N, C-alpha and C positions, 0 to 999 in steps of 0.2 A: 206544899208549895216550895218548901226549902229543898225537898228531894227533887222536885221538878226543875228548880233552878240549877241544882247540882248536875242533874242529868243533861240539862240543855247546854251546859258549857262545853262538853266535848263535842257536841253536835255542831258547834260553831267552827270546829277545826276540820278542814278538808281531809286531813289524814285520819281523824277520828271517824268522820263519816264513811270514808272508804273502808276503815277497819270494821265498823258496825255492819255495813252491807256485806262485807266478806264473811263476818261471823254468822249473820242471819242466813245467807245463802248456804254456807257450809252446814249450819245447824239444820236448816230445812232439808238439805240433801241427806244428812245423817238420819234425821227423823223419818224421812220417807223410806230410806233403805231399811232402817230397823223395823218400821211398821210392816213393810212388805215382807220382811223375813218372818216376823211374828205371825202375820196373817197366813203366810204360806205354811208355817209350822202347824197352826190351828187347822187349816184346811186339810193338811195331811192327817192330823189326828181324827178329824171328822170322817174322812174317807176310810181310815182304818176301822172306826166304829161301825160303819155301814158294812164293811167287809166281814167284820165279826158277826153281824146279824145274818149276813148271807150264809156264812159257814154254819151258824146255828140252825138256820132253816134247812140247810142241806143235811145236817146231821140229826136233827130232832124231828122237825115237822114233816120232812119228806116221807119218812117211813109210814107215819100214821095216815097221811093223805093217800099214800099208795094202797094201803089196806082198805081204806074207806071206798076208794074208787073201785077196787077189785070186788068189793062186796056190793058195789052199786048202791051204796048208801049215800044218796045224793044229799040228804039233809046233813049228815055228818060231815060230808065233804065241804058243804057250804059253810058249816060252822067253823071248820078248821081254817078255811080261807079267810073268813072274817076275823078269826083270831090272829092271822098273820098281819092284818092291817093295824092291829094294835101295837105292833112293833114300831119304834121311832123311824121316821122317814119312809116307811113302806106305804105306798099309796095304791098298789094294784097287785092282785094275785089271781091267777086263773089256772084251771086244769084243762088242757087241750088234748084232743086225740085226732090225729090226722087232719089238723088244721081247723077243727071246729072246737068251740069251747064247751066242755061238759059242765063246768061250773066256774064262776068268777065272783070276785068281790073287789071293790075299789072305794076310795074316798073322794072328797071334793077336789083333791089336788091331782086327780088322774091325768090332767093335761098340763102338768108342770113343764116349764121350758128346759130345765136341767134335770135329767134322770139318769139312773143306772139300771140296766136290765140284766137279770140273771135267769137262765133257763136250766131246769134240772130234769134229767130223764127219769121217768118213773118206771122201775123194774120190779116185777113180782115173780118169785120162784114158784113154779107150779110143776109138780111131778119131777122135781129136781132140775128143772130147766128154767132159767130166767127169761121172763117175757116182758117186753116193753108195752105198758098199757096206756101211756100218755106222757104229757110233758107239763111240768109245773113252771109257770112263768111268774116271776116276782119283779116288780118295778119299785125302785127307791128314788125319791126326789132329793135334789140338792138345793132347792130354792131356800129352804129354811137355813141350811148351812151358809148360803151366800148372804142371807139377811143378817145372820148373826156375825158373819165376818165383817160385813159393812159397819154394823154397830160397833163391833170391836175396833175396827180401823179408825172410825171417827173418834172413839174414846182414846185410842192410843195417840192419834195425831194431836188431839187437844192436850193430852198430858205431856207429850213430848214438846209441843209448842210452848206450853207454859214453862216447862223446865228450861228450854232453850232461851226463852225471854228473860227468865230470872238469871240464868248464867250470863247472857249478853249484858244485862244491866250491871251485873257484878264486874264483868270484864271492862265495860265502858268506864265505870267509876274508877276501877283500879288503873286502867290505862291513862285516864285523865290525871289521876293523882300522881302516878309515877312518871308519866312521860309527857302527855299532851300539854299540860299547863306549863311544864318547864320548857318544852319546845316553843310554846307561844311566848314565854318570857324571853327566850333566846332570840326569837324572831323580832319581838318588840325592841329588844336591846340593839340588835343589828340595824333595825330601821331607824332607830334614834341616833345612830352614830353620825356625826358631822365631820367631813374631811377637815383636818387641821385643828379640830376642837378637841381638847383632851377629855376623856371620859373615864369614870370610875370603873374598875374591873367588874365583870359580870359575876353576880352571886345568886344562886337559886335557893328558894325556901325549902330546903330538903336536908335530911340528916347526912352529914359528911363524915360521920365517925367511922362508918364501915369502909370496907375496901372500895377503891374507886371503880365505878362502873362506866358504861358507855357515856352516860350523861355527864359524868365528871370529866371524862376525856374530852367531850364536846365543849364543856365550859372552859377547861384548860386551853384547848385549841382556839376557842373563840377569843379568850383573853390574850393569848399569844399572838393571834392574828391581829387583834386590835392594837396590841403594843407594837407589833412589827409594822402594821399599817401606819400608825402614828409616827413611828421612827422613820419609815420610808417617806411619809409626807413631809416630816420635818427635814429629812435629808434632801428631798426634792426641793422643798422651799428654800433650804439653805443653799442648795446647788443653783437654783434659779436666782437667788439673791447674789450669789458669787458671780454667776454668769452676767447678771445685769450690772453688778458693780464693776466687773471686768470690762464689760462693753462700755460702761460710762466712764471708767477711769483710764482706760488705755489711751495712749496718745496716737495709736494706730487707728485710722479710719476704717470702718467695717460697714458694708451694706449687703443686702441679699436681693436677688432678682429671680423671678420665676422664668419658666421656659419661654415666656412671651416677652421677656425683658422688662417686666413691671417690677418696680422696687417694692420689696416686701418688708424691709426693716432697715434702719440706719442708726448707728450709735451716735452719741453726742459729738465725738471727735469728727465723724464724717459730716454731720450737719454744720459744725463750726468751721471745718476746713473748707467746705464748699460755700460758706457764706450765707447759709439759710437760717431761718429763725427757729424752726422746730422740725421734728421728724416728719410731721404731717405734710410738710412742703415737698417731701420726696416720695413717701409711701403712696403706692397706687398709681404712680406716674412712670412713663418710660424713662428709665435711668439713662439710657444712651443719649436720648435727645436733650437731657438736662446737662450732662457733665462730660460726654465723650464724643461729641458730634463733629469735632474738627481736629485735624492733625496739628502738631506744634507749629508748623509754618502757615497755618490758617486754611489749608486745603480741606474741603469737606471730607468727612470720614463716614461713608455709608455704613449703616448697621449691618449690611450683608458682609462687610469686610471686617467688622469689629472683632477683635481677638476674644473678648469676653463672650460675645454672642456665639461665636463659633465653638468655643470651648464648652459653653453651657449646653448647646444642642448636641454635641458629641459626647458629653459626659467626661470631658478630659480637664486636666488642670493646665493652667498657663501662667507664665511669668514674663512680665514686660517692664522695662524701665526706660523706654524711648518714646513715651507718649506723654500727653498732658491731660489734665482735667480742668474743666471750666467752672468758675465760680458763678454765683448768682448775679454778680455785678458785671459779668462779661469778661473778667480777666482770667488768665490761665496760669497754671503752675505745673512744673514737671513732677511726675509721680513715678513711683515704682509700685506695681500692684501684682497681686497673686489672686487667681481665680480658682476655686475648688468646687467640684460638683456636689450638690446636695441630693441625697437619696432619702426617701421615706417608704418604709416597707418594701425595699428593693426597687422602688420606682424612682427614676430621675425626676426631681421636681424643680430644679433650678440650680443656682450657684451662689456661693458666698464669696465676696470680693473684699480683700484687705488692701489698703494703699497708704502710702506715706508721702508727704511732701519732701522731695529731694532737692529743693532749691539750694539749700546750703551744701548738700552733697555735690551738686553740679558745680557750684562755685568752688568747692574744695577741689574737685577734679580739675577744674580749669586752673586753679592755683597750683595744684600738683603738676599739671602739664606745663604751666609756666615755669615752675621751679625746675622741672626736669629738662626743659628744652630752651629756657631763656635765662639769661644772666640776671641775677637779682639786683645788681647795682645799676646797670645801664638799660636793661630791658631788651637787649639785643639777643639774638639766638646764641645758644652756647655750643659747645663742641659737638654733642650728639646731633643736634638739629642742623648744625653746619655740615656735618658729614652727610646727613640725609639730603640736604639741598644740593650738595656737591654731586652726589650720585645721580640725582634727578637731572642736574644740568648736563652732566656727561652723557647720560642716556639720551637726552634731547639733542645734544650736539652731534651724537653719533648718527641720529636719524636725519638731521638737517645738514650735516657736513660743515658745521661752523666750529669756532674756537671756544674754549672755556679758559678763562684766566683766573688763577688762584693767587691772591695777593696776601702775603703775611706781613703785618705791620707791627712794629715795635716803637714805642715812644722813646725818643732819645733823652737820656739823663732823667728819666722819670724817678728813679730811686733817689736822686739828689733832691728833686723837688718834693717828693713824698717825705723824705727824712727832714728836710729843711722846714717845710710849712705844715707838716703834720698829715696824718692819714686822712682826716676829713677833707682837707684841701685837695689831697691826691684823689679822693673819690669824686669830688666835684669836677676836677680836671678830666677824669675818665668819662664822667657823664657828658660833659660838654663836647669832648672829642667824639664820643659815640653819636651825639646829636648831629654834629657836623658831617660825620661820615655817612650816617643814614640818609641825610638830605643832600648828600653830594654824589650819590650814585643813581643809576637809572632805575626806573620801576622794574621790578623783577629780579634785580641783583640782590645779593645777600651780604649783609654786614654782620659779623659775629664777633663776640669777645671770647677768646679761648682761655683767658685767665690772666691775672696780673695786668700788665699794660700791653698785652699782646692781642691784636685784633686780626681778623681774617675776612677776606672778601671773596665772594664767588661772582664773577662777571660772566654771565652766560650769553650765548648768541653773538659773540664778537666776530665780525666778518674777516678781519685780517690783523697782522702785527701792528700796523700803524694805529689801528683803533685801540689796541691794548696800551700802547705808549701814551696815547692821549688820555685814556682813563686813569693810568697811573699818575700822570702829571696833574690831573684834576684832583685826585685824592691827596697828593702831596701839597697842593695849593690850599687845602682846607686847614693847614697848620700855619699859614702865613700870618693871619690876624692874631693878635695877642688875646689871651683869655684872662678875664678879670675874676680874681678870686680874693674874697675878703678885702675888696677895694684896691687890690694890687694887680697890676698887669703882669702876666706870666707868658713868656715866649717859649714855645716848644717846637719841636720838629719830630720827624719820624723817619725811620729806616724801613724801606719796603722791599720785599723780595717777591718776584713774580715767576710763576711756573705756568706753562701752557699745555692744554690738551688740544690736539694729540701730538703737538710738535715735540714736547719734552718726554711725555709718557702717556700711555693709555690707561694706566692704573691710578685710581683715585687716591689710594693711600700714598703712593709715591708723589703725587702732585703736591701734597702738603709738605712732605719731607723736602722736596726740591725747592719749594717756596721758602722754607725755613733756611735752607742752605744759602739761597740768594739773599735773604734778609741779613744773615750774618756777614755776608760779603759786603752788603750796603753799609753795615756798621763799620767794618774794617776800612771801608772806602771813605770814611770821614763823616758818616751819618747824613741825615737830611737829604737822602737821595733814594732812587729805586734802582734795582738791579734785576736783570732777567737771569734766569737760571742757566748755568752752563755745567757740563759734566765735570769740569775742573773743581767746581765748588763742592761736589760730593766728596772728592778726595780730601778737601780741607775739613769738611765736617767729620769725616771718618777719623782724621787725625785728631780732631778735638775730642771725639769719643774715646779714642785710644788714650789721650792725655788724661781724661777723667778717670778711666779705668786704672791707669798707672798711679794716678794721684791717690786713689782709694787704698792702694796697697803700699804707698811710699812710706807711711808712718811705721807700719808693722815690719817693713823690710829695713828700716833704719837708713833711709836714703836722704833724710833731711839733716841739715847741719846749720850752724849759725856763724855769721860774720859779725864783726863788731866795728862800728865807726865811732872814733873818739869825738867827744864834745869838749871844746876848749873855752876856758875862762880867760879872756884877754887881760882882765884887771890883775889876776894872780899869775898869769903867764904859764899856765900848765893845764894838763888834761884833768878835768874834774869828773868826767863820766864817759860812758859809751852807750850807744844805741844798738840793741840786738836786732840784726837783720836776718830774716829767714832765707835759706838757700836750699836748692834741691838738685841733687845729682841722681839721675834715673839709673835704671839697671844697666844701661849701655855705657854709663860713665859720662853722658852728656849733661851739661849744666842747663837747667830749665830756668828761663827768666822769671823773676817774681811777677812781673807785669803780665805774664802769660798764665801762671797757675794760681796766683792769689785770688783774682776775681772769680776763677772757676771754683776755688775752695769755698769762697763766700757764698756763691750761688748754690752749691750742693750741700752746704752745711758742714763740710769737712773742716772748715776753719776753726770750729769749736775744739775738737780733740787736738788739732795741730797747734792752736793757740795755747792750750794747756801745756803741750810739750815744750813750746818755745819758752814759756815763763819758767817751767821747771828747770830747763837746761841753763837759761840765763842766770837764774838765782844760784844754781850750783856753781857756775863759773865765777860769779861775783864773790861767792863764799871763798873760793880758792884764792882769788886776788886779795881779798881782805886778809886771809891767813898769811899771804906773802908780803904783807906790810903796806898794802895800798888801801887802808881802811876808809880813806876819804872818797874813794871811787864810788860813783852811783851807776845804776843800770836803768836805761830807758827801754821799755818794752811796749810795742804797739798792741793795742786791743781792738779787734774788729767789732763793728756794731753788732753783728750777729752773735758774737761771743759775749758781748757786754749784756745783751738782753736775756741771757740765760737766767732762769729764776734763781739759781743758787750760785751765781757767779762770784759774789763776795766771799761766800763760804769756801769755794774752791780755791780762791786766791789765798785765803788765810791758811788753808791746809798745805798749800805749796810752800808758803813762807815757813811754816813750822817744820816741814819735812827737810827743807834745805838748811835751816838754821841761820839764814841771813837776816839781818835787821831790816824790817819793813821800811824804815826811814831811808834806806839806801836804794829803794826801788821807786821808779817813776813810771806810771802807766800813762801811755799816750792814747787819747781818744780823739775821734774825729769831731769836727765842729758840727757836722750834720746831726750827730747823736744828741748834742746839747740843744739843738734847735727844736727837737721834738717837745722839750719842756713838759714832760709828763712826770707823774708822781713816782713811777717805778725808777726812772732815770735818777731822779733826785735822791731817792732812798738808797740806791746802789752806790752812788757817789759818796754819800755820807758814811756808808758802811766801809768803803775803801779807806776814807780818811780816818775812820775810827781805828783801822788796823795800823796806821802810822805811815802808810805810803803816800807819795805825792802824786798830783794829777796835772797833766799837761794837755793843752789843746794842740793837736797836730794839724798841719795845713791851714793855719789860721788865716782868715781874710777871704776864703773862697766861698763862704756861705751866702745865703740870700736874705737873711733876716736881721733883726736888731741885735746889737751887741750887748743888750742889757743883761743877757744871761751871765755875763762875766761877774756880775756882783751877786747873782742868785745862787751860783753853784760854788762849792768849796774847791776852787782851782788854785794852782800854785805857779804855773808857768805857761807862757804863750809861746808857740813855735811859729815863727813867720814862715809862710810857705815859700818854697824856692822859686815859684813863678814870679814873685815880686822881687826876689833878689837877683834873678838872672839878668834883667835889663835895668838894674838899678842905676848904672852909670849913664844910660842913654834915654831912659823914659822918665820924665819928671813926675808922671802920675804914680809910678811905682814908688818913687822916692817919697812922694807925699803920703802914700798909703803906709809905707814903713814908718815914717815920722809919726803918723797918727797912731799906729799900733803901739809904738814904743811909748808915746806920751800917755795913751790910755792905760797901758799896763802899769806904768810908773804910778799914775794917779790911783790905781786900784791896788798898788803894792804887790804886783805880780812880776815875777822874773820873765825875761824875754831872751829867747835864743833864736838865731837865724840859721836856716838850713840852706844847703846848696851854695855855700860860699866857695868860689873857685878862683877869684882873682884878688890881687892886692887892692885894686880900685874899689871893689865891692866891700872889702874889709875896712878900708879907710872911711867910706861913706857910712857904714854901719856904726863904726866907732864914733864918728862925728855926731850921730843921732842918739848916742847913749846906749847902744846895744853892745854889751861886752861879752856875750856868750855866742859861740859859733860852732857850726858843723859843716864840713864840706871837703872837697878834694884839695883845697888849698892847704889843709892841715894833714889830712890822711884819708885815704880811701877805705872802704870797708875791708876788714882783714880777719884772719882767724885769731883765735885766742893767744897762740904763741907769739904772733906778730905784735899783738897789743901789749903783751908782757914786755917784749923787747923795747917797744916804744915808750912804755912807762919807765923803763930803766934810763932812757935818755930824755926824760921830761925837762931837764934843765936846758938842753939844746933847743927844745920847742919854745921855751920861755924867751930865749935870745931872739928867735925868729919873730915872735910877737912884738918884742920891744923894738926891733928894727923896723917892723911894719908900722 
């Protein structure tokens, strides 16, 4: 039973069964072949035995039979024939003569189916001559031989079959023990593997101490395959997890669609961005009908025209950012999307679409467009957009045969307002003016801010010159009403320059230049007016440009020089100081008026290096006067607002003082009243730094400001300089006298010195002295002069004292 169970095990294996069948068939074939060979060999041996008998008959029995026949001894002949039948396999023997039998003998096997016949000629020598006396016929049967061969074949087959069976059993068992059971174990191990479930390595119940054979290689390969499979599954699982994490974590919306436009998947960002609850709300549904059915303006967007649909069917990628997607609640948002075809096994199966909400991007683009083409303060078009509108207006006028007017507008005295009331007030003033201009022109006209307080207007489609004048007057009227800022009414005006297309030029760039020339002419004409361009204005502008160019080189060429105007103390009757006044003699030797070049220097920023040169030169000259015995003499130097606002102005002044060797207490810096009215921390800090150096501070042109005089006690000031505009009409205008009286009284109460400039007559001097002002500056005492003239005047200081006493 145990053997039967052992033998039955390999028969359960298809491989074992096929091996058994092959062995049986092969063994049967071998057995048959070997049996046939053995039988054939035995048959040949039997035939050889019969042949031996036939030779014996021919050699032994034939002679005696011949003698018996010759002797006609029939009985002897018969006895010899019967003796032949006793030989093995001989069944018939006969002596024949001429076809008839003389004698014969046979056994019961005479009619055997398989026989061999031999005939022997019977010769007898008589009288020396051989004579044929008959023929001996002998028949041998093969039936017995065949029967013996059959019995032998059966015996051989049985023996060989038994041997083959025993060998097969041995091979079966050996094959099962060495191979089949291990293959079954490998198969069972592989069938038991679960994807993603770790499994122990495969081990077979066999001796592994010998060299590794094919089963060992199979086990090793199986374990490697299992390890690689687990690693691959782990990597795939990890990859899928990463992909899912990526899809779930990315802020970019992603969905897939097949070739029919049906949604196949959607990540959480897509579901959330579209306002749906879950992925199932989208999957399995036509995605175009859900999110892409309408253009941004609300027009239907047929699926036949859908860019995603076309790209999917053609297997191409597409990128759009001019469309919208629609949410579940019916609202839309601008998107930028990319569609890429998806292939599986080389076949197009659909597309994957990624999109992002670009609402903020669109807003940023709009903001960038606004920043690029609109003024940030007023919201008006800026210079680039103005130029574009101007080109459009000119092109349209060329087709229609109409005029285009370009107006360049500059706010009069804006700098004074800005300096007096502060930059915030100046900004609000610009905003109000922009509002008035925008609502004071026709629809289709352009109002732009080019920068600072400069505005430009493009008036298109003007039929004639009279229409342009009317429009310019209308713009100018927008400045008539006061503007309220911080509870205070501010009156302002504008200077307007007008250039016309095509009357003045057909070149758009020249139109703006010509309008600029006309605007400067309006300023020179008293402001608060408009001027049409004329070719003479270009000459004036060119002269101004030449002046600016010459001014930029004047300092390095040494063309500047100083004049000094004495300042007189009436109480002591002598000159106490001088004011340094800048003068310019250009390369041709012509004297340029300060009123002409100083505003230009302030506008271009050249006033900063020029102001430094003035202070250095004045300090050096004062040092020489001190060394000449006039140590009491002081020097007043004007400081421009642009110069004062330099970050390291105080440090620069200290450096100049140190380089010249002059005492800082002998230097007075004159600043404008508008600078103090800014009332900011930088101004206050710089003033205290100047005071810390030892210099004194004076307010120039006092009384021309627009704000409260409370700054007089907030800043470290030393002297107030009454503006000459109040001194000029002092004898005829009671208001000017009242102002001077108030300035002097206020200064005395604040313990500030007072000096009046522009004193030209004895009457002005007497009135100022009667109000308590004892320091003066003006043509009555001395005009501005060079340093040598001041030195000579100082030498005659006693004579000046007599004049003051007489006055």
